[in-house]
All heavy atoms as a GROMACS GRO file, in nm:
protein
  533
    1MET      N    1   0.755   0.538  -0.237
    1MET     CA    2   0.630   0.586  -0.288
    1MET      C    3   0.548   0.472  -0.346
    1MET      O    4   0.603   0.377  -0.398
    1MET     CB    5   0.653   0.692  -0.396
    1MET     CG    6   0.689   0.827  -0.342
    1MET     SD    7   0.681   0.952  -0.472
    1MET     CE    8   0.848   0.947  -0.531
    2ALA      N    9   0.418   0.489  -0.336
    2ALA     CA   10   0.328   0.390  -0.393
    2ALA      C   11   0.207   0.462  -0.449
    2ALA      O   12   0.181   0.580  -0.417
    2ALA     CB   13   0.286   0.292  -0.282
    3ALA      N   14   0.136   0.390  -0.532
    3ALA     CA   15   0.015   0.449  -0.592
    3ALA      C   16  -0.109   0.393  -0.523
    3ALA      O   17  -0.114   0.272  -0.489
    3ALA     CB   18   0.010   0.418  -0.740
    4SER      N   19  -0.208   0.476  -0.502
    4SER     CA   20  -0.336   0.435  -0.450
    4SER      C   21  -0.442   0.468  -0.554
    4SER      O   22  -0.441   0.576  -0.615
    4SER     CB   23  -0.367   0.509  -0.320
    4SER     OG   24  -0.500   0.484  -0.281
    5TYR      N   25  -0.534   0.374  -0.576
    5TYR     CA   26  -0.638   0.391  -0.674
    5TYR      C   27  -0.775   0.412  -0.608
    5TYR      O   28  -0.879   0.392  -0.670
    5TYR     CB   29  -0.639   0.274  -0.772
    5TYR     CG   30  -0.505   0.256  -0.838
    5TYR    CD1   31  -0.416   0.158  -0.794
    5TYR    CD2   32  -0.464   0.340  -0.940
    5TYR    CE1   33  -0.291   0.145  -0.851
    5TYR    CE2   34  -0.340   0.326  -0.997
    5TYR     CZ   35  -0.254   0.228  -0.953
    5TYR     OH   36  -0.131   0.216  -1.011
    6LYS      N   37  -0.775   0.451  -0.482
    6LYS     CA   38  -0.901   0.472  -0.411
    6LYS      C   39  -0.989   0.575  -0.479
    6LYS      O   40  -1.110   0.565  -0.478
    6LYS     CB   41  -0.873   0.514  -0.265
    6LYS     CG   42  -0.817   0.402  -0.182
    6LYS     CD   43  -0.788   0.445  -0.040
    6LYS     CE   44  -0.724   0.333   0.040
    6LYS     NZ   45  -0.679   0.371   0.170
    7LYS      N   46  -0.926   0.676  -0.537
    7LYS     CA   47  -1.001   0.778  -0.610
    7LYS      C   48  -1.078   0.717  -0.726
    7LYS      O   49  -1.192   0.757  -0.756
    7LYS     CB   50  -0.908   0.889  -0.657
    7LYS     CG   51  -0.850   0.973  -0.546
    7LYS     CD   52  -0.733   1.061  -0.590
    7LYS     CE   53  -0.778   1.182  -0.664
    7LYS     NZ   54  -0.668   1.275  -0.696
    8LEU      N   55  -1.017   0.621  -0.795
    8LEU     CA   56  -1.085   0.553  -0.906
    8LEU      C   57  -1.210   0.480  -0.855
    8LEU      O   58  -1.318   0.495  -0.912
    8LEU     CB   59  -0.990   0.451  -0.970
    8LEU     CG   60  -1.057   0.352  -1.066
    8LEU    CD1   61  -1.122   0.422  -1.185
    8LEU    CD2   62  -0.956   0.250  -1.113
    9PHE      N   63  -1.196   0.405  -0.748
    9PHE     CA   64  -1.308   0.325  -0.701
    9PHE      C   65  -1.418   0.413  -0.638
    9PHE      O   66  -1.537   0.380  -0.646
    9PHE     CB   67  -1.259   0.214  -0.607
    9PHE     CG   68  -1.174   0.116  -0.683
    9PHE    CD1   69  -1.037   0.116  -0.672
    9PHE    CD2   70  -1.235   0.028  -0.772
    9PHE    CE1   71  -0.960   0.028  -0.744
    9PHE    CE2   72  -1.157  -0.062  -0.847
    9PHE     CZ   73  -1.021  -0.061  -0.833
   10LYS      N   74  -1.378   0.528  -0.580
   10LYS     CA   75  -1.479   0.623  -0.534
   10LYS      C   76  -1.558   0.680  -0.654
   10LYS      O   77  -1.678   0.697  -0.649
   10LYS     CB   78  -1.418   0.735  -0.452
   10LYS     CG   79  -1.521   0.836  -0.408
   10LYS     CD   80  -1.474   0.931  -0.305
   10LYS     CE   81  -1.576   1.028  -0.256
   10LYS     NZ   82  -1.700   1.046  -0.328
   11MET      N   83  -1.485   0.707  -0.764
   11MET     CA   84  -1.550   0.760  -0.882
   11MET      C   85  -1.650   0.658  -0.937
   11MET      O   86  -1.759   0.696  -0.977
   11MET     CB   87  -1.444   0.793  -0.990
   11MET     CG   88  -1.505   0.848  -1.120
   11MET     SD   89  -1.381   0.878  -1.249
   11MET     CE   90  -1.298   1.017  -1.180
   12LEU      N   91  -1.611   0.531  -0.935
   12LEU     CA   92  -1.705   0.429  -0.983
   12LEU      C   93  -1.830   0.425  -0.897
   12LEU      O   94  -1.941   0.413  -0.948
   12LEU     CB   95  -1.638   0.290  -0.985
   12LEU     CG   96  -1.523   0.272  -1.084
   12LEU    CD1   97  -1.468   0.131  -1.077
   12LEU    CD2   98  -1.570   0.304  -1.226
   13ILE      N   99  -1.816   0.436  -0.767
   13ILE     CA  100  -1.931   0.440  -0.677
   13ILE      C  101  -2.017   0.562  -0.709
   13ILE      O  102  -2.140   0.551  -0.722
   13ILE     CB  103  -1.884   0.442  -0.530
   13ILE    CG1  104  -1.824   0.306  -0.492
   13ILE    CG2  105  -2.003   0.475  -0.436
   13ILE    CD1  106  -1.752   0.305  -0.361
   14ASP      N  107  -1.953   0.676  -0.722
   14ASP     CA  108  -2.028   0.800  -0.752
   14ASP      C  109  -2.105   0.792  -0.882
   14ASP      O  110  -2.213   0.848  -0.895
   14ASP     CB  111  -1.934   0.922  -0.755
   14ASP     CG  112  -1.876   0.954  -0.619
   14ASP    OD1  113  -1.928   0.904  -0.517
   14ASP    OD2  114  -1.776   1.032  -0.613
   15ARG      N  115  -2.047   0.720  -0.978
   15ARG     CA  116  -2.110   0.705  -1.110
   15ARG      C  117  -2.202   0.584  -1.118
   15ARG      O  118  -2.258   0.553  -1.225
   15ARG     CB  119  -2.004   0.699  -1.220
   15ARG     CG  120  -1.926   0.827  -1.236
   15ARG     CD  121  -1.830   0.816  -1.351
   15ARG     NE  122  -1.751   0.939  -1.364
   15ARG     CZ  123  -1.681   0.968  -1.470
   15ARG    NH1  124  -1.680   0.890  -1.576
   15ARG    NH2  125  -1.615   1.081  -1.475
   16GLU      N  126  -2.213   0.512  -1.006
   16GLU     CA  127  -2.292   0.390  -0.999
   16GLU      C  128  -2.252   0.292  -1.109
   16GLU      O  129  -2.334   0.235  -1.180
   16GLU     CB  130  -2.440   0.420  -1.002
   16GLU     CG  131  -2.487   0.506  -0.886
   16GLU     CD  132  -2.634   0.538  -0.889
   16GLU    OE1  133  -2.706   0.502  -0.985
   16GLU    OE2  134  -2.680   0.598  -0.790
   17MET      N  135  -2.121   0.274  -1.120
   17MET     CA  136  -2.063   0.187  -1.224
   17MET      C  137  -1.988   0.072  -1.156
   17MET      O  138  -1.919   0.092  -1.057
   17MET     CB  139  -1.966   0.268  -1.309
   17MET     CG  140  -1.909   0.200  -1.428
   17MET     SD  141  -1.803   0.318  -1.522
   17MET     CE  142  -1.810   0.242  -1.683
   18LYS      N  143  -2.006  -0.046  -1.208
   18LYS     CA  144  -1.938  -0.164  -1.154
   18LYS      C  145  -1.802  -0.180  -1.222
   18LYS      O  146  -1.781  -0.144  -1.336
   18LYS     CB  147  -2.022  -0.287  -1.179
   18LYS     CG  148  -2.153  -0.284  -1.101
   18LYS     CD  149  -2.231  -0.410  -1.119
   18LYS     CE  150  -2.360  -0.399  -1.038
   18LYS     NZ  151  -2.443  -0.516  -1.055
   19SER      N  152  -1.711  -0.241  -1.149
   19SER     CA  153  -1.574  -0.266  -1.199
   19SER      C  154  -1.579  -0.345  -1.330
   19SER      O  155  -1.505  -0.316  -1.423
   19SER     CB  156  -1.491  -0.341  -1.095
   19SER     OG  157  -1.464  -0.259  -0.985
   20LYS      N  158  -1.665  -0.446  -1.335
   20LYS     CA  159  -1.670  -0.528  -1.456
   20LYS      C  160  -1.719  -0.444  -1.575
   20LYS      O  161  -1.675  -0.467  -1.689
   20LYS     CB  162  -1.760  -0.651  -1.437
   20LYS     CG  163  -1.906  -0.623  -1.418
   20LYS     CD  164  -1.984  -0.750  -1.409
   20LYS     CE  165  -2.134  -0.717  -1.398
   20LYS     NZ  166  -2.217  -0.837  -1.398
   21ASP      N  167  -1.804  -0.346  -1.554
   21ASP     CA  168  -1.852  -0.259  -1.660
   21ASP      C  169  -1.738  -0.170  -1.711
   21ASP      O  170  -1.721  -0.149  -1.830
   21ASP     CB  171  -1.971  -0.175  -1.618
   21ASP     CG  172  -2.091  -0.260  -1.579
   21ASP    OD1  173  -2.108  -0.369  -1.641
   21ASP    OD2  174  -2.169  -0.220  -1.492
   22LEU      N  175  -1.658  -0.118  -1.616
   22LEU     CA  176  -1.541  -0.038  -1.653
   22LEU      C  177  -1.440  -0.122  -1.731
   22LEU      O  178  -1.389  -0.078  -1.832
   22LEU     CB  179  -1.475   0.025  -1.531
   22LEU     CG  180  -1.343   0.098  -1.558
   22LEU    CD1  181  -1.362   0.211  -1.659
   22LEU    CD2  182  -1.282   0.149  -1.430
   23ALA      N  183  -1.417  -0.243  -1.684
   23ALA     CA  184  -1.323  -0.332  -1.752
   23ALA      C  185  -1.366  -0.355  -1.897
   23ALA      O  186  -1.282  -0.343  -1.988
   23ALA     CB  187  -1.311  -0.465  -1.678
   24ALA      N  188  -1.493  -0.378  -1.918
   24ALA     CA  189  -1.543  -0.400  -2.055
   24ALA      C  190  -1.528  -0.273  -2.140
   24ALA      O  191  -1.485  -0.277  -2.254
   24ALA     CB  192  -1.686  -0.445  -2.051
   25LYS      N  193  -1.565  -0.160  -2.081
   25LYS     CA  194  -1.561  -0.031  -2.154
   25LYS      C  195  -1.417   0.008  -2.188
   25LYS      O  196  -1.390   0.064  -2.296
   25LYS     CB  197  -1.630   0.076  -2.072
   25LYS     CG  198  -1.645   0.208  -2.145
   25LYS     CD  199  -1.729   0.307  -2.062
   25LYS     CE  200  -1.747   0.437  -2.139
   25LYS     NZ  201  -1.831   0.534  -2.067
   26ALA      N  202  -1.326  -0.019  -2.094
   26ALA     CA  203  -1.185   0.022  -2.112
   26ALA      C  204  -1.104  -0.082  -2.188
   26ALA      O  205  -0.991  -0.056  -2.231
   26ALA     CB  206  -1.122   0.050  -1.978
   27GLY      N  207  -1.159  -0.204  -2.204
   27GLY     CA  208  -1.085  -0.310  -2.272
   27GLY      C  209  -0.972  -0.366  -2.190
   27GLY      O  210  -0.865  -0.396  -2.243
   28ILE      N  211  -0.993  -0.376  -2.060
   28ILE     CA  212  -0.891  -0.432  -1.971
   28ILE      C  213  -0.953  -0.549  -1.896
   28ILE      O  214  -1.072  -0.568  -1.894
   28ILE     CB  215  -0.836  -0.326  -1.873
   28ILE    CG1  216  -0.947  -0.271  -1.782
   28ILE    CG2  217  -0.764  -0.217  -1.947
   28ILE    CD1  218  -0.899  -0.177  -1.673
   29SER      N  219  -0.865  -0.623  -1.830
   29SER     CA  220  -0.910  -0.744  -1.757
   29SER      C  221  -0.974  -0.703  -1.623
   29SER      O  222  -0.919  -0.616  -1.552
   29SER     CB  223  -0.791  -0.831  -1.731
   29SER     OG  224  -0.809  -0.917  -1.624
   30PRO      N  225  -1.083  -0.770  -1.586
   30PRO     CA  226  -1.140  -0.748  -1.450
   30PRO      C  227  -1.037  -0.779  -1.342
   30PRO      O  228  -1.040  -0.717  -1.235
   30PRO     CB  229  -1.260  -0.841  -1.443
   30PRO     CG  230  -1.299  -0.865  -1.587
   30PRO     CD  231  -1.168  -0.860  -1.663
   31ALA      N  232  -0.947  -0.872  -1.369
   31ALA     CA  233  -0.843  -0.907  -1.271
   31ALA      C  234  -0.748  -0.790  -1.248
   31ALA      O  235  -0.700  -0.771  -1.135
   31ALA     CB  236  -0.764  -1.028  -1.321
   32THR      N  237  -0.725  -0.709  -1.349
   32THR     CA  238  -0.640  -0.592  -1.335
   32THR      C  239  -0.704  -0.493  -1.238
   32THR      O  240  -0.638  -0.441  -1.150
   32THR     CB  241  -0.612  -0.523  -1.469
   32THR    OG1  242  -0.546  -0.615  -1.555
   32THR    CG2  243  -0.530  -0.399  -1.455
   33LEU      N  244  -0.834  -0.473  -1.252
   33LEU     CA  245  -0.903  -0.380  -1.160
   33LEU      C  246  -0.904  -0.437  -1.018
   33LEU      O  247  -0.888  -0.364  -0.922
   33LEU     CB  248  -1.046  -0.354  -1.208
   33LEU     CG  249  -1.057  -0.257  -1.324
   33LEU    CD1  250  -1.200  -0.250  -1.375
   33LEU    CD2  251  -1.011  -0.119  -1.283
   34ALA      N  252  -0.921  -0.569  -1.007
   34ALA     CA  253  -0.917  -0.630  -0.873
   34ALA      C  254  -0.780  -0.608  -0.807
   34ALA      O  255  -0.773  -0.580  -0.688
   34ALA     CB  256  -0.950  -0.779  -0.885
   35LYS      N  257  -0.676  -0.620  -0.888
   35LYS     CA  258  -0.539  -0.598  -0.837
   35LYS      C  259  -0.522  -0.455  -0.790
   35LYS      O  260  -0.454  -0.427  -0.689
   35LYS     CB  261  -0.437  -0.631  -0.948
   35LYS     CG  262  -0.294  -0.611  -0.912
   35LYS     CD  263  -0.204  -0.658  -1.024
   35LYS     CE  264  -0.140  -0.544  -1.094
   35LYS     NZ  265  -0.036  -0.585  -1.193
   36MET      N  266  -0.585  -0.362  -0.861
   36MET     CA  267  -0.570  -0.219  -0.829
   36MET      C  268  -0.640  -0.181  -0.697
   36MET      O  269  -0.614  -0.075  -0.643
   36MET     CB  270  -0.630  -0.135  -0.942
   36MET     CG  271  -0.545  -0.143  -1.068
   36MET     SD  272  -0.622  -0.058  -1.209
   36MET     CE  273  -0.602   0.116  -1.160
   37LYS      N  274  -0.719  -0.269  -0.642
   37LYS     CA  275  -0.784  -0.240  -0.515
   37LYS      C  276  -0.685  -0.240  -0.398
   37LYS      O  277  -0.713  -0.192  -0.292
   37LYS     CB  278  -0.901  -0.335  -0.490
   37LYS     CG  279  -1.017  -0.305  -0.583
   37LYS     CD  280  -1.136  -0.392  -0.553
   37LYS     CE  281  -1.248  -0.352  -0.651
   37LYS     NZ  282  -1.370  -0.429  -0.628
   38LYS      N  283  -0.566  -0.298  -0.426
   38LYS     CA  284  -0.464  -0.302  -0.323
   38LYS      C  285  -0.370  -0.183  -0.340
   38LYS      O  286  -0.318  -0.163  -0.451
   38LYS     CB  287  -0.384  -0.432  -0.328
   38LYS     CG  288  -0.467  -0.552  -0.302
   38LYS     CD  289  -0.387  -0.677  -0.310
   38LYS     CE  290  -0.478  -0.798  -0.284
   38LYS     NZ  291  -0.406  -0.924  -0.298
   39ASP      N  292  -0.347  -0.104  -0.237
   39ASP     CA  293  -0.253   0.008  -0.246
   39ASP      C  294  -0.116  -0.042  -0.287
   39ASP      O  295  -0.072  -0.145  -0.239
   39ASP     CB  296  -0.244   0.082  -0.113
   39ASP     CG  297  -0.368   0.171  -0.088
   39ASP    OD1  298  -0.445   0.197  -0.182
   39ASP    OD2  299  -0.386   0.213   0.029
   40GLY      N  300  -0.052   0.030  -0.375
   40GLY     CA  301   0.080  -0.005  -0.418
   40GLY      C  302   0.081  -0.097  -0.540
   40GLY      O  303   0.188  -0.134  -0.586
   41ALA      N  304  -0.037  -0.135  -0.591
   41ALA     CA  305  -0.040  -0.220  -0.707
   41ALA      C  306   0.027  -0.151  -0.825
   41ALA      O  307   0.012  -0.030  -0.842
   41ALA     CB  308  -0.186  -0.255  -0.743
   42VAL      N  309   0.101  -0.227  -0.902
   42VAL     CA  310   0.170  -0.172  -1.016
   42VAL      C  311   0.092  -0.209  -1.144
   42VAL      O  312   0.071  -0.328  -1.168
   42VAL     CB  313   0.315  -0.226  -1.024
   42VAL    CG1  314   0.386  -0.175  -1.148
   42VAL    CG2  315   0.393  -0.188  -0.900
   43VAL      N  316   0.051  -0.108  -1.216
   43VAL     CA  317  -0.017  -0.131  -1.345
   43VAL      C  318   0.051  -0.041  -1.449
   43VAL      O  319   0.112   0.060  -1.415
   43VAL     CB  320  -0.169  -0.101  -1.340
   43VAL    CG1  321  -0.239  -0.197  -1.246
   43VAL    CG2  322  -0.196   0.041  -1.298
   44SER      N  323   0.037  -0.079  -1.574
   44SER     CA  324   0.104  -0.004  -1.678
   44SER      C  325   0.033   0.128  -1.706
   44SER      O  326  -0.086   0.144  -1.679
   44SER     CB  327   0.110  -0.088  -1.807
   44SER     OG  328  -0.020  -0.095  -1.864
   45SER      N  329   0.110   0.220  -1.760
   45SER     CA  330   0.050   0.349  -1.800
   45SER      C  331  -0.054   0.329  -1.908
   45SER      O  332  -0.154   0.401  -1.917
   45SER     CB  333   0.158   0.446  -1.845
   45SER     OG  334   0.232   0.393  -1.951
   46GLU      N  335  -0.037   0.225  -1.991
   46GLU     CA  336  -0.135   0.191  -2.094
   46GLU      C  337  -0.273   0.162  -2.030
   46GLU      O  338  -0.376   0.208  -2.079
   46GLU     CB  339  -0.087   0.073  -2.177
   46GLU     CG  340  -0.182   0.033  -2.286
   46GLU     CD  341  -0.139  -0.086  -2.366
   46GLU    OE1  342  -0.029  -0.142  -2.339
   46GLU    OE2  343  -0.213  -0.129  -2.453
   47VAL      N  344  -0.272   0.085  -1.923
   47VAL     CA  345  -0.397   0.052  -1.853
   47VAL      C  346  -0.459   0.180  -1.796
   47VAL      O  347  -0.580   0.201  -1.808
   47VAL     CB  348  -0.373  -0.051  -1.740
   47VAL    CG1  349  -0.490  -0.061  -1.646
   47VAL    CG2  350  -0.340  -0.187  -1.800
   48LEU      N  351  -0.380   0.265  -1.735
   48LEU     CA  352  -0.431   0.389  -1.678
   48LEU      C  353  -0.490   0.481  -1.785
   48LEU      O  354  -0.596   0.540  -1.762
   48LEU     CB  355  -0.321   0.462  -1.600
   48LEU     CG  356  -0.266   0.385  -1.480
   48LEU    CD1  357  -0.149   0.462  -1.418
   48LEU    CD2  358  -0.373   0.361  -1.376
   49VAL      N  359  -0.425   0.488  -1.899
   49VAL     CA  360  -0.476   0.567  -2.011
   49VAL      C  361  -0.611   0.511  -2.059
   49VAL      O  362  -0.703   0.587  -2.085
   49VAL     CB  363  -0.374   0.576  -2.124
   49VAL    CG1  364  -0.436   0.638  -2.250
   49VAL    CG2  365  -0.254   0.661  -2.079
   50LYS      N  366  -0.619   0.381  -2.070
   50LYS     CA  367  -0.746   0.319  -2.113
   50LYS      C  368  -0.859   0.349  -2.014
   50LYS      O  369  -0.971   0.380  -2.054
   50LYS     CB  370  -0.730   0.168  -2.126
   50LYS     CG  371  -0.651   0.126  -2.245
   50LYS     CD  372  -0.638  -0.027  -2.251
   50LYS     CE  373  -0.564  -0.076  -2.375
   50LYS     NZ  374  -0.559  -0.222  -2.384
   51ILE      N  375  -0.829   0.344  -1.886
   51ILE     CA  376  -0.931   0.377  -1.785
   51ILE      C  377  -0.972   0.524  -1.794
   51ILE      O  378  -1.092   0.554  -1.794
   51ILE     CB  379  -0.876   0.345  -1.643
   51ILE    CG1  380  -0.863   0.192  -1.626
   51ILE    CG2  381  -0.968   0.403  -1.534
   51ILE    CD1  382  -0.792   0.148  -1.500
   52CYS      N  383  -0.875   0.612  -1.807
   52CYS     CA  384  -0.907   0.755  -1.816
   52CYS      C  385  -0.988   0.784  -1.943
   52CYS      O  386  -1.083   0.866  -1.937
   52CYS     CB  387  -0.777   0.838  -1.817
   52CYS     SG  388  -0.694   0.845  -1.657
   53THR      N  389  -0.956   0.721  -2.053
   53THR     CA  390  -1.028   0.740  -2.175
   53THR      C  391  -1.173   0.692  -2.158
   53THR      O  392  -1.267   0.759  -2.198
   53THR     CB  393  -0.960   0.665  -2.292
   53THR    OG1  394  -0.829   0.719  -2.306
   53THR    CG2  395  -1.035   0.684  -2.424
   54ALA      N  396  -1.190   0.577  -2.099
   54ALA     CA  397  -1.325   0.520  -2.078
   54ALA      C  398  -1.409   0.608  -1.987
   54ALA      O  399  -1.530   0.619  -2.005
   54ALA     CB  400  -1.314   0.378  -2.024
   55LEU      N  401  -1.346   0.668  -1.888
   55LEU     CA  402  -1.418   0.749  -1.789
   55LEU      C  403  -1.423   0.897  -1.824
   55LEU      O  404  -1.491   0.974  -1.758
   55LEU     CB  405  -1.358   0.730  -1.649
   55LEU     CG  406  -1.373   0.591  -1.589
   55LEU    CD1  407  -1.295   0.584  -1.456
   55LEU    CD2  408  -1.519   0.554  -1.567
   56GLY      N  409  -1.344   0.938  -1.921
   56GLY     CA  410  -1.338   1.080  -1.957
   56GLY      C  411  -1.278   1.165  -1.846
   56GLY      O  412  -1.332   1.270  -1.809
   57CYS      N  413  -1.168   1.114  -1.791
   57CYS     CA  414  -1.102   1.186  -1.678
   57CYS      C  415  -0.953   1.190  -1.700
   57CYS      O  416  -0.903   1.143  -1.803
   57CYS     CB  417  -1.138   1.117  -1.547
   57CYS     SG  418  -1.072   0.949  -1.531
   58THR      N  419  -0.881   1.245  -1.604
   58THR     CA  420  -0.736   1.252  -1.609
   58THR      C  421  -0.676   1.159  -1.503
   58THR      O  422  -0.745   1.108  -1.416
   58THR     CB  423  -0.684   1.394  -1.582
   58THR    OG1  424  -0.713   1.429  -1.447
   58THR    CG2  425  -0.746   1.494  -1.679
   59LEU      N  426  -0.544   1.138  -1.511
   59LEU     CA  427  -0.476   1.054  -1.412
   59LEU      C  428  -0.496   1.105  -1.271
   59LEU      O  429  -0.511   1.028  -1.178
   59LEU     CB  430  -0.327   1.043  -1.446
   59LEU     CG  431  -0.292   0.955  -1.562
   59LEU    CD1  432  -0.142   0.967  -1.594
   59LEU    CD2  433  -0.327   0.812  -1.538
   60ASP      N  434  -0.494   1.238  -1.256
   60ASP     CA  435  -0.511   1.297  -1.123
   60ASP      C  436  -0.648   1.262  -1.063
   60ASP      O  437  -0.660   1.260  -0.939
   60ASP     CB  438  -0.503   1.449  -1.128
   60ASP     CG  439  -0.359   1.498  -1.141
   60ASP    OD1  440  -0.267   1.420  -1.114
   60ASP    OD2  441  -0.339   1.615  -1.176
   61ASP      N  442  -0.745   1.229  -1.147
   61ASP     CA  443  -0.879   1.194  -1.097
   61ASP      C  444  -0.883   1.050  -1.041
   61ASP      O  445  -0.973   1.020  -0.966
   61ASP     CB  446  -0.983   1.205  -1.208
   61ASP     CG  447  -1.000   1.347  -1.256
   61ASP    OD1  448  -0.988   1.440  -1.178
   61ASP    OD2  449  -1.026   1.365  -1.378
   62ILE      N  450  -0.789   0.965  -1.081
   62ILE     CA  451  -0.797   0.823  -1.040
   62ILE      C  452  -0.680   0.773  -0.961
   62ILE      O  453  -0.689   0.664  -0.900
   62ILE     CB  454  -0.821   0.734  -1.164
   62ILE    CG1  455  -0.703   0.736  -1.258
   62ILE    CG2  456  -0.950   0.768  -1.235
   62ILE    CD1  457  -0.706   0.625  -1.366
   63VAL      N  458  -0.566   0.844  -0.960
   63VAL     CA  459  -0.446   0.794  -0.890
   63VAL      C  460  -0.399   0.896  -0.789
   63VAL      O  461  -0.398   1.016  -0.813
   63VAL     CB  462  -0.331   0.773  -0.993
   63VAL    CG1  463  -0.206   0.720  -0.919
   63VAL    CG2  464  -0.372   0.678  -1.102
   64GLU      N  465  -0.357   0.846  -0.676
   64GLU     CA  466  -0.297   0.931  -0.570
   64GLU      C  467  -0.163   0.866  -0.534
   64GLU      O  468  -0.154   0.745  -0.516
   64GLU     CB  469  -0.388   0.936  -0.449
   64GLU     CG  470  -0.337   1.024  -0.339
   64GLU     CD  471  -0.433   1.033  -0.223
   64GLU    OE1  472  -0.536   0.966  -0.221
   64GLU    OE2  473  -0.401   1.108  -0.128
   65ILE      N  474  -0.059   0.949  -0.524
   65ILE     CA  475   0.072   0.901  -0.486
   65ILE      C  476   0.083   0.910  -0.334
   65ILE      O  477   0.055   1.014  -0.274
   65ILE     CB  478   0.184   0.986  -0.550
   65ILE    CG1  479   0.173   0.982  -0.703
   65ILE    CG2  480   0.322   0.937  -0.504
   65ILE    CD1  481   0.180   0.849  -0.766
   66ILE      N  482   0.119   0.798  -0.277
   66ILE     CA  483   0.136   0.791  -0.131
   66ILE      C  484   0.286   0.790  -0.101
   66ILE      O  485   0.360   0.704  -0.148
   66ILE     CB  486   0.068   0.666  -0.075
   66ILE    CG1  487  -0.078   0.669  -0.109
   66ILE    CG2  488   0.093   0.654   0.075
   66ILE    CD1  489  -0.160   0.560  -0.055
   67HIS      N  490   0.328   0.890  -0.027
   67HIS     CA  491   0.471   0.899   0.011
   67HIS      C  492   0.496   0.823   0.138
   67HIS      O  493   0.421   0.838   0.235
   67HIS     CB  494   0.510   1.046   0.031
   67HIS     CG  495   0.487   1.131  -0.094
   67HIS    ND1  496   0.579   1.132  -0.196
   67HIS    CD2  497   0.384   1.207  -0.133
   67HIS    CE1  498   0.534   1.212  -0.294
   67HIS    NE2  499   0.416   1.257  -0.257
   68ASN      N  500   0.601   0.747   0.139
   68ASN     CA  501   0.642   0.678   0.263
   68ASN      C  502   0.696   0.781   0.362
   68ASN      O  503   0.772   0.868   0.323
   68ASN     CB  504   0.754   0.578   0.235
   68ASN     CG  505   0.706   0.465   0.145
   68ASN    OD1  506   0.584   0.443   0.127
   68ASN    ND2  507   0.797   0.392   0.087
   69GLU      N  508   0.652   0.770   0.486
   69GLU     CA  509   0.695   0.868   0.585
   69GLU      C  510   0.817   0.822   0.665
   69GLU      O  511   0.854   0.886   0.759
   69GLU     CB  512   0.578   0.901   0.679
   69GLU     CG  513   0.466   0.965   0.601
   69GLU     CD  514   0.358   1.027   0.690
   69GLU    OE1  515   0.386   1.046   0.808
   69GLU    OE2  516   0.251   1.054   0.640
   70GLU      N  517   0.877   0.710   0.621
   70GLU     CA  518   0.994   0.662   0.689
   70GLU      C  519   1.116   0.739   0.635
   70GLU      O  520   1.128   0.765   0.520
   70GLU     CB  521   1.016   0.512   0.662
   70GLU     CG  522   0.907   0.428   0.718
   70GLU     CD  523   0.925   0.281   0.680
   70GLU    OE1  524   1.036   0.247   0.634
   70GLU    OE2  525   0.833   0.206   0.698
   71ASN      N  526   1.203   0.776   0.721
   71ASN     CA  527   1.325   0.849   0.680
   71ASN      C  528   1.447   0.763   0.703
   71ASN      O  529   1.477   0.706   0.789
   71ASN     CB  530   1.342   0.979   0.757
   71ASN     CG  531   1.232   1.079   0.711
   71ASN    OD1  532   1.189   1.076   0.595
   71ASN    ND2  533   1.190   1.164   0.801
   0.00000   0.00000   0.00000
């Protein structure tokens, strides 16, 4: 399993918000958001909570779990 943050970046587009603005508002590094653009990036729950607090959303709004289809 891996995490995808495409929902987060779609939300930023919908809100016409730049990644650097979210980083400043959430108190996280712009490099962390850049890392999150890659599927499977590992970030701490603390970072995710900061993002959700800054955006007024829940984890379900910004993270999608991708299941590996290999058996």
